DRENPA-3360 file (N, C-alpha, C; in nm, 2 decimals, always signed):
BEGIN
1 = XXXXXXXX = +1.94/+4.41/+6.82/+1.95/+4.27/+6.85/+1.81/+4.21/+6.88 ~ +1.73/+4.29/+6.95/+1.60/+4.24/+6.98/+1.52/+4.22/+6.86 ~ +1.54/+4.31/+6.75/+1.47/+4.29/+6.62/+1.51/+4.16/+6.56 ~ +1.63/+4.12/+6.57/+1.68/+4.00/+6.51/+1.62/+3.88/+6.58 ~ +1.60/+3.89/+6.72/+1.54/+3.78/+6.79/+1.39/+3.77/+6.76 ~ +1.32/+3.88/+6.74/+1.18/+3.88/+6.70/+1.17/+3.82/+6.57 ~ +1.25/+3.86/+6.47/+1.25/+3.80/+6.34/+1.28/+3.65/+6.34 ~ +1.37/+3.61/+6.42/+1.40/+3.47/+6.43/+1.28/+3.39/+6.49;
9 = XXXXXXXX = +1.22/+3.44/+6.59/+1.10/+3.38/+6.65/+0.99/+3.37/+6.55 ~ +0.96/+3.48/+6.47/+0.86/+3.48/+6.37/+0.89/+3.38/+6.26 ~ +1.02/+3.37/+6.22/+1.06/+3.27/+6.12/+1.04/+3.13/+6.17 ~ +1.08/+3.11/+6.29/+1.06/+2.97/+6.35/+0.92/+2.94/+6.36 ~ +0.83/+3.03/+6.40/+0.69/+3.00/+6.41/+0.63/+2.98/+6.27 ~ +0.67/+3.05/+6.17/+0.63/+3.04/+6.04/+0.67/+2.90/+5.99 ~ +0.79/+2.86/+6.01/+0.84/+2.73/+5.97/+0.76/+2.61/+6.04 ~ +0.74/+2.63/+6.17/+0.66/+2.53/+6.24/+0.52/+2.52/+6.18;
17 = XXXXXXXX = +0.46/+2.63/+6.16/+0.33/+2.64/+6.10/+0.32/+2.57/+5.96 ~ +0.42/+2.60/+5.88/+0.43/+2.54/+5.75/+0.45/+2.38/+5.76 ~ +0.53/+2.34/+5.86/+0.55/+2.20/+5.88/+0.42/+2.13/+5.92 ~ +0.35/+2.19/+6.01/+0.22/+2.14/+6.05/+0.12/+2.13/+5.94 ~ +0.11/+2.24/+5.86/+0.02/+2.24/+5.74/+0.07/+2.14/+5.64 ~ +0.20/+2.13/+5.62/+0.25/+2.03/+5.53/+0.21/+1.89/+5.57 ~ +0.23/+1.86/+5.70/+0.19/+1.72/+5.75/+0.04/+1.69/+5.74 ~ -0.04/+1.80/+5.75/-0.18/+1.78/+5.75/-0.24/+1.77/+5.60;
25 = XXXXXXXX = -0.19/+1.86/+5.51/-0.25/+1.87/+5.38/-0.18/+1.79/+5.27 ~ -0.05/+1.76/+5.28/+0.02/+1.69/+5.18/-0.03/+1.55/+5.16 ~ -0.06/+1.47/+5.27/-0.12/+1.34/+5.24/-0.25/+1.34/+5.17 ~ -0.33/+1.44/+5.20/-0.46/+1.46/+5.12/-0.43/+1.49/+4.98 ~ -0.33/+1.58/+4.95/-0.30/+1.61/+4.82/-0.24/+1.49/+4.74 ~ -0.16/+1.41/+4.81/-0.11/+1.29/+4.75/-0.22/+1.19/+4.71 ~ -0.32/+1.18/+4.80/-0.43/+1.10/+4.76/-0.51/+1.15/+4.65 ~ -0.53/+1.28/+4.64/-0.60/+1.35/+4.53/-0.52/+1.33/+4.40;
33 = XXXXXXXX = -0.39/+1.34/+4.41/-0.30/+1.32/+4.29/-0.31/+1.18/+4.24 ~ -0.31/+1.08/+4.33/-0.32/+0.94/+4.29/-0.45/+0.92/+4.23 ~ -0.56/+0.97/+4.28/-0.69/+0.96/+4.23/-0.70/+1.02/+4.09 ~ -0.65/+1.14/+4.07/-0.65/+1.21/+3.94/-0.57/+1.13/+3.84 ~ -0.46/+1.07/+3.88/-0.37/+0.99/+3.79/-0.45/+0.87/+3.74 ~ -0.53/+0.81/+3.83/-0.61/+0.69/+3.79/-0.72/+0.74/+3.70 ~ -0.78/+0.85/+3.72/-0.88/+0.90/+3.64/-0.83/+0.93/+3.50 ~ -0.71/+0.99/+3.50/-0.64/+1.02/+3.37/-0.62/+0.90/+3.29;
41 = XXXXXXXX = -0.58/+0.79/+3.35/-0.56/+0.66/+3.28/-0.69/+0.61/+3.22 ~ -0.80/+0.62/+3.30/-0.93/+0.57/+3.25/-0.97/+0.65/+3.13 ~ -0.95/+0.79/+3.14/-0.99/+0.87/+3.03/-0.90/+0.84/+2.90 ~ -0.78/+0.82/+2.92/-0.69/+0.79/+2.81/-0.73/+0.65/+2.75 ~ -0.77/+0.56/+2.83/-0.81/+0.43/+2.77/-0.94/+0.44/+2.70 ~ -1.03/+0.53/+2.75/-1.16/+0.55/+2.68/-1.14/+0.62/+2.55 ~ -1.04/+0.71/+2.55/-1.01/+0.79/+2.42/-0.95/+0.69/+2.32 ~ -0.86/+0.60/+2.36/-0.80/+0.50/+2.27/-0.91/+0.41/+2.22;
49 = XXXXXXXX = -1.00/+0.37/+2.30/-1.11/+0.28/+2.26/-1.20/+0.36/+2.16 ~ -1.23/+0.49/+2.18/-1.31/+0.57/+2.09/-1.24/+0.58/+1.96 ~ -1.11/+0.60/+1.95/-1.04/+0.61/+1.83/-1.05/+0.48/+1.75 ~ -1.03/+0.36/+1.82/-1.04/+0.23/+1.75/-1.18/+0.21/+1.70 ~ -1.28/+0.25/+1.78/-1.42/+0.24/+1.73/-1.45/+0.33/+1.61 ~ -1.39/+0.45/+1.61/-1.41/+0.54/+1.50/-1.35/+0.48/+1.37 ~ -1.23/+0.42/+1.38/-1.17/+0.35/+1.27/-1.25/+0.24/+1.22 ~ -1.31/+0.16/+1.31/-1.39/+0.04/+1.27/-1.52/+0.09/+1.21;
57 = XXXXXXXX = -1.58/+0.19/+1.26/-1.70/+0.25/+1.20/-1.67/+0.30/+1.06 ~ -1.56/+0.37/+1.04/-1.52/+0.42/+0.91/-1.50/+0.30/+0.81 ~ -1.44/+0.19/+0.86/-1.42/+0.08/+0.78/-1.56/+0.02/+0.74 ~ -1.65/+0.01/+0.83/-1.79/-0.04/+0.80/-1.85/+0.05/+0.70 ~ -1.84/+0.18/+0.71/-1.90/+0.27/+0.62/-1.84/+0.25/+0.48 ~ -1.71/+0.23/+0.47/-1.65/+0.20/+0.34/-1.70/+0.07/+0.28 ~ -1.72/-0.03/+0.37/-1.77/-0.16/+0.32/-1.91/-0.14/+0.27 ~ -1.99/-0.06/+0.33/-2.13/-0.04/+0.29/-2.13/+0.02/+0.15;
65 = XXXXXXXX = -2.04/+0.13/+0.13/-2.04/+0.20/+0.00/-1.97/+0.11/-0.11 ~ -1.88/+0.02/-0.07/-1.82/-0.07/-0.16/-1.90/-0.19/-0.20 ~ -2.00/-0.23/-0.12/-2.07/-0.35/-0.14/-2.22/-0.33/-0.15 ~ -2.27/-0.21/-0.16/-2.41/-0.19/-0.17/-2.44/-0.08/-0.27 ~ -2.55/-0.09/-0.34/-2.60/+0.01/-0.43/-2.66/+0.12/-0.35 ~ -2.61/+0.24/-0.35/-2.66/+0.35/-0.28/-2.70/+0.46/-0.38 ~ -2.82/+0.51/-0.36/-2.87/+0.61/-0.46/-2.77/+0.73/-0.46 ~ -2.74/+0.78/-0.58/-2.65/+0.89/-0.59/-2.50/+0.86/-0.59;
73 = XXXXXXXX = -2.47/+0.73/-0.56/-2.33/+0.69/-0.56/-2.31/+0.59/-0.68 ~ -2.24/+0.63/-0.78/-2.21/+0.55/-0.89/-2.06/+0.51/-0.89 ~ -2.04/+0.38/-0.89/-1.90/+0.34/-0.89/-1.86/+0.30/-1.04 ~ -1.76/+0.37/-1.09/-1.72/+0.35/-1.23/-1.64/+0.22/-1.25 ~ -1.60/+0.16/-1.14/-1.52/+0.04/-1.15/-1.60/-0.08/-1.12 ~ -1.60/-0.18/-1.21/-1.69/-0.30/-1.19/-1.64/-0.39/-1.08 ~ -1.73/-0.47/-1.03/-1.69/-0.56/-0.92/-1.58/-0.65/-0.96 ~ -1.58/-0.70/-1.08/-1.48/-0.79/-1.13/-1.34/-0.72/-1.14;
81 = XXXXXXXX = -1.34/-0.60/-1.18/-1.22/-0.52/-1.19/-1.16/-0.50/-1.05 ~ -1.25/-0.47/-0.95/-1.20/-0.44/-0.81/-1.14/-0.57/-0.76 ~ -1.21/-0.68/-0.78/-1.16/-0.81/-0.72/-1.03/-0.85/-0.79 ~ -1.02/-0.83/-0.92/-0.90/-0.87/-0.99/-0.78/-0.79/-0.95 ~ -0.80/-0.65/-0.93/-0.69/-0.57/-0.89/-0.65/-0.61/-0.75 ~ -0.74/-0.63/-0.66/-0.71/-0.67/-0.52/-0.63/-0.80/-0.52 ~ -0.68/-0.90/-0.60/-0.61/-1.03/-0.60/-0.47/-1.02/-0.66 ~ -0.45/-0.94/-0.77/-0.32/-0.93/-0.83/-0.22/-0.86/-0.73;
89 = XXXXXXXX = -0.27/-0.75/-0.67/-0.19/-0.68/-0.58/-0.15/-0.76/-0.46 ~ -0.25/-0.84/-0.40/-0.22/-0.92/-0.28/-0.12/-1.03/-0.32 ~ -0.15/-1.10/-0.43/-0.06/-1.21/-0.47/+0.08/-1.16/-0.50 ~ +0.10/-1.04/-0.56/+0.23/-0.99/-0.59/+0.30/-0.95/-0.46 ~ +0.22/-0.89/-0.36/+0.28/-0.85/-0.23/+0.33/-0.98/-0.16 ~ +0.26/-1.09/-0.17/+0.30/-1.21/-0.10/+0.39/-1.30/-0.18 ~ +0.42/-1.26/-0.30/+0.51/-1.34/-0.39/+0.45/-1.48/-0.41 ~ +0.32/-1.48/-0.44/+0.25/-1.60/-0.48/+0.24/-1.59/-0.63;
97 = XXXXXXXX = +0.20/-1.70/-0.69/+0.18/-1.70/-0.84/+0.03/-1.72/-0.87 ~ -0.03/-1.63/-0.93/-0.17/-1.64/-0.97/-0.18/-1.71/-1.10 ~ -0.24/-1.83/-1.09/-0.25/-1.92/-1.21/-0.38/-1.88/-1.29 ~ -0.49/-1.87/-1.22/-0.62/-1.84/-1.30/-0.72/-1.78/-1.21 ~ -0.81/-1.70/-1.27/-0.93/-1.64/-1.21/-1.04/-1.67/-1.30 ~ -1.14/-1.75/-1.26/-1.25/-1.78/-1.35/-1.38/-1.74/-1.29 ~ -1.45/-1.64/-1.35/-1.58/-1.60/-1.29/-1.68/-1.71/-1.32 ~ -1.76/-1.73/-1.22/-1.87/-1.83/-1.23/-2.00/-1.75/-1.25;
105 = XXXXXXXX = -2.11/-1.81/-1.27/-2.24/-1.75/-1.30/-2.29/-1.68/-1.17 ~ -2.31/-1.55/-1.17/-2.37/-1.49/-1.05/-2.51/-1.53/-1.02 ~ -2.55/-1.52/-0.90/-2.69/-1.56/-0.86/-2.74/-1.46/-0.76 ~ -2.87/-1.44/-0.76/-2.94/-1.34/-0.67/-3.03/-1.41/-0.57 ~ -3.01/-1.37/-0.45/-3.10/-1.42/-0.34/-3.16/-1.30/-0.27 ~ -3.28/-1.27/-0.29/-3.34/-1.15/-0.23/-3.28/-1.03/-0.29 ~ -3.22/-0.95/-0.20/-3.16/-0.82/-0.25/-3.01/-0.84/-0.27 ~ -2.95/-0.96/-0.25/-2.81/-0.98/-0.25/-2.77/-1.06/-0.38;
113 = XXXXXXXX = -2.68/-1.00/-0.46/-2.63/-1.07/-0.58/-2.49/-1.12/-0.54 ~ -2.47/-1.25/-0.56/-2.34/-1.32/-0.52/-2.26/-1.34/-0.65 ~ -2.14/-1.30/-0.65/-2.05/-1.32/-0.77/-1.94/-1.42/-0.73 ~ -1.95/-1.55/-0.77/-1.85/-1.65/-0.73/-1.74/-1.65/-0.84 ~ -1.62/-1.69/-0.79/-1.50/-1.70/-0.87/-1.42/-1.82/-0.83 ~ -1.36/-1.89/-0.93/-1.27/-2.00/-0.90/-1.13/-1.94/-0.92 ~ -1.05/-1.94/-0.82/-0.91/-1.88/-0.82/-0.81/-1.99/-0.79 ~ -0.70/-1.99/-0.86/-0.59/-2.09/-0.84/-0.46/-2.01/-0.82;
121 = XXXXXXXX = -0.39/-2.04/-0.72/-0.26/-1.98/-0.69/-0.16/-2.09/-0.65 ~ -0.03/-2.05/-0.67/+0.07/-2.14/-0.63/+0.17/-2.06/-0.54 ~ +0.22/-2.13/-0.44/+0.32/-2.07/-0.35/+0.33/-2.14/-0.22 ~ +0.38/-2.07/-0.12/+0.40/-2.12/+0.02/+0.26/-2.13/+0.09 ~ +0.24/-2.23/+0.17/+0.11/-2.25/+0.24/+0.09/-2.14/+0.34 ~ +0.20/-2.09/+0.41/+0.19/-1.99/+0.50/+0.15/-1.85/+0.44 ~ +0.20/-1.83/+0.32/+0.16/-1.71/+0.24/+0.01/-1.72/+0.21 ~ -0.04/-1.84/+0.19/-0.19/-1.85/+0.16/-0.26/-1.81/+0.29;
129 = XXXXXXXX = -0.21/-1.84/+0.41/-0.28/-1.78/+0.53/-0.27/-1.63/+0.53 ~ -0.16/-1.57/+0.49/-0.16/-1.43/+0.48/-0.25/-1.37/+0.38 ~ -0.27/-1.44/+0.27/-0.37/-1.40/+0.17/-0.51/-1.40/+0.22 ~ -0.54/-1.51/+0.30/-0.67/-1.51/+0.37/-0.69/-1.39/+0.46 ~ -0.59/-1.35/+0.53/-0.59/-1.24/+0.62/-0.62/-1.11/+0.53 ~ -0.56/-1.10/+0.42/-0.58/-0.99/+0.33/-0.73/-0.99/+0.28 ~ -0.79/-1.10/+0.26/-0.93/-1.11/+0.22/-1.01/-1.05/+0.33 ~ -0.98/-1.08/+0.45/-1.06/-1.04/+0.57/-1.05/-0.89/+0.58;
137 = XXXXXXXX = -0.94/-0.83/+0.54/-0.92/-0.68/+0.56/-0.94/-0.60/+0.43 ~ -1.00/-0.66/+0.33/-1.02/-0.59/+0.21/-1.14/-0.50/+0.22 ~ -1.14/-0.41/+0.12/-1.25/-0.31/+0.11/-1.38/-0.37/+0.06 ~ -1.37/-0.48/-0.01/-1.48/-0.55/-0.06/-1.50/-0.67/+0.04 ~ -1.63/-0.71/+0.05/-1.65/-0.83/+0.13/-1.62/-0.95/+0.04 ~ -1.52/-1.03/+0.09/-1.48/-1.15/+0.01/-1.50/-1.27/+0.10 ~ -1.57/-1.37/+0.05/-1.60/-1.49/+0.13/-1.52/-1.60/+0.07 ~ -1.43/-1.66/+0.14/-1.36/-1.78/+0.10/-1.45/-1.90/+0.13;
145 = XXXXXXXX = -1.52/-1.94/+0.02/-1.62/-2.04/+0.04/-1.56/-2.18/+0.05 ~ -1.46/-2.21/-0.03/-1.40/-2.34/-0.03/-1.26/-2.33/-0.08 ~ -1.17/-2.42/-0.03/-1.04/-2.43/-0.09/-0.98/-2.57/-0.08 ~ -0.89/-2.60/-0.17/-0.82/-2.73/-0.17/-0.67/-2.70/-0.19 ~ -0.59/-2.76/-0.11/-0.45/-2.75/-0.11/-0.38/-2.88/-0.16 ~ -0.30/-2.87/-0.26/-0.23/-2.98/-0.31/-0.08/-2.95/-0.32 ~ +0.01/-3.04/-0.31/+0.15/-3.02/-0.34/+0.17/-3.00/-0.49 ~ +0.26/-2.92/-0.53/+0.29/-2.90/-0.67/+0.37/-3.02/-0.72;
153 = XXXXXXXX = +0.37/-3.04/-0.85/+0.44/-3.15/-0.91/+0.58/-3.17/-0.87 ~ +0.65/-3.05/-0.86/+0.80/-3.06/-0.83/+0.82/-3.10/-0.68 ~ +0.72/-3.09/-0.59/+0.74/-3.13/-0.46/+0.70/-3.27/-0.42 ~ +0.62/-3.34/-0.51/+0.57/-3.47/-0.48/+0.68/-3.58/-0.47 ~ +0.79/-3.56/-0.54/+0.89/-3.66/-0.55/+1.00/-3.65/-0.44 ~ +0.99/-3.55/-0.36/+1.10/-3.53/-0.26/+1.08/-3.63/-0.14 ~ +1.20/-3.68/-0.09/+1.19/-3.77/+0.02/+1.27/-3.71/+0.14 ~ +1.25/-3.58/+0.15/+1.32/-3.51/+0.26/+1.26/-3.54/+0.39;
161 = XXXXXXXX = +1.35/-3.55/+0.49/+1.31/-3.56/+0.63/+1.40/-3.48/+0.71 ~ +1.35/-3.39/+0.79/+1.21/-3.35/+0.80/+1.16/-3.28/+0.67 ~ +1.03/-3.28/+0.64/+0.99/-3.22/+0.52/+1.01/-3.07/+0.52 ~ +1.03/-3.01/+0.41/+1.05/-2.87/+0.39/+0.92/-2.80/+0.42 ~ +0.93/-2.71/+0.51/+0.80/-2.63/+0.55/+0.76/-2.53/+0.45 ~ +0.85/-2.50/+0.35/+0.82/-2.40/+0.25/+0.80/-2.46/+0.12 ~ +0.75/-2.59/+0.12/+0.72/-2.65/-0.01/+0.61/-2.58/-0.08 ~ +0.62/-2.57/-0.21/+0.52/-2.50/-0.29/+0.39/-2.58/-0.30;
169 = XXXXXXXX = +0.28/-2.52/-0.28/+0.15/-2.58/-0.29/+0.07/-2.51/-0.40 ~ -0.03/-2.58/-0.45/-0.13/-2.53/-0.54/-0.26/-2.52/-0.46 ~ -0.32/-2.40/-0.46/-0.44/-2.38/-0.39/-0.55/-2.34/-0.49 ~ -0.66/-2.42/-0.48/-0.77/-2.39/-0.56/-0.88/-2.34/-0.47 ~ -0.94/-2.23/-0.49/-1.03/-2.17/-0.40/-1.15/-2.12/-0.47 ~ -1.26/-2.12/-0.40/-1.38/-2.05/-0.45/-1.41/-1.93/-0.37 ~ -1.41/-1.82/-0.43/-1.43/-1.69/-0.36/-1.57/-1.64/-0.40 ~ -1.63/-1.56/-0.31/-1.75/-1.49/-0.34/-1.75/-1.35/-0.30;
177 = XXXXX = -1.80/-1.26/-0.39/-1.82/-1.12/-0.35/-1.96/-1.09/-0.37 ~ -2.01/-0.99/-0.30/-2.15/-0.96/-0.29/-2.19/-0.82/-0.34 ~ -2.31/-0.80/-0.39/-2.36/-0.67/-0.42/-2.50/-0.66/-0.36 ~ -2.53/-0.57/-0.28/-2.66/-0.56/-0.21/-2.74/-0.44/-0.28 ~ -2.86/-0.47/-0.32/-2.94/-0.36/-0.38/-3.04/-0.31/-0.27;
% end
């Protein structure tokens, strides 16, 4: 029986010691865990930022190779072909109608050769905004130098009120692409 009492006293003392240690060290551990969690969030944000930066730098590298003459890099596709493919794919994706693409005379300023084009499309004005966004994200540098928006013939005679937001428009634009030597 005395062995049982000794074991009970030892167990109680061990329990009290554990409770005292728990009260003393757990708050410190909670503070450390909170600090580590905050650091983990900072590192995760930095990693996400680094991945975004990596993608942006990869895009810039592609732009350099697509828009600049680099020794040892020969592009078998002409600038005109690249632009026409991009325009036709973009216009088809947005369900716009490509009326014409007219190349203008290229001109050189320093090391940069500019290739201007007159392009005419028909469709919804909001789709034109999406087309401009596609220009911004293209693999070639495309500058929308000028544009003019007019209602198409079929829409000029309507007396709708409120006006139809999806009325077809004709957009005439001047685009420029560049080649750097």
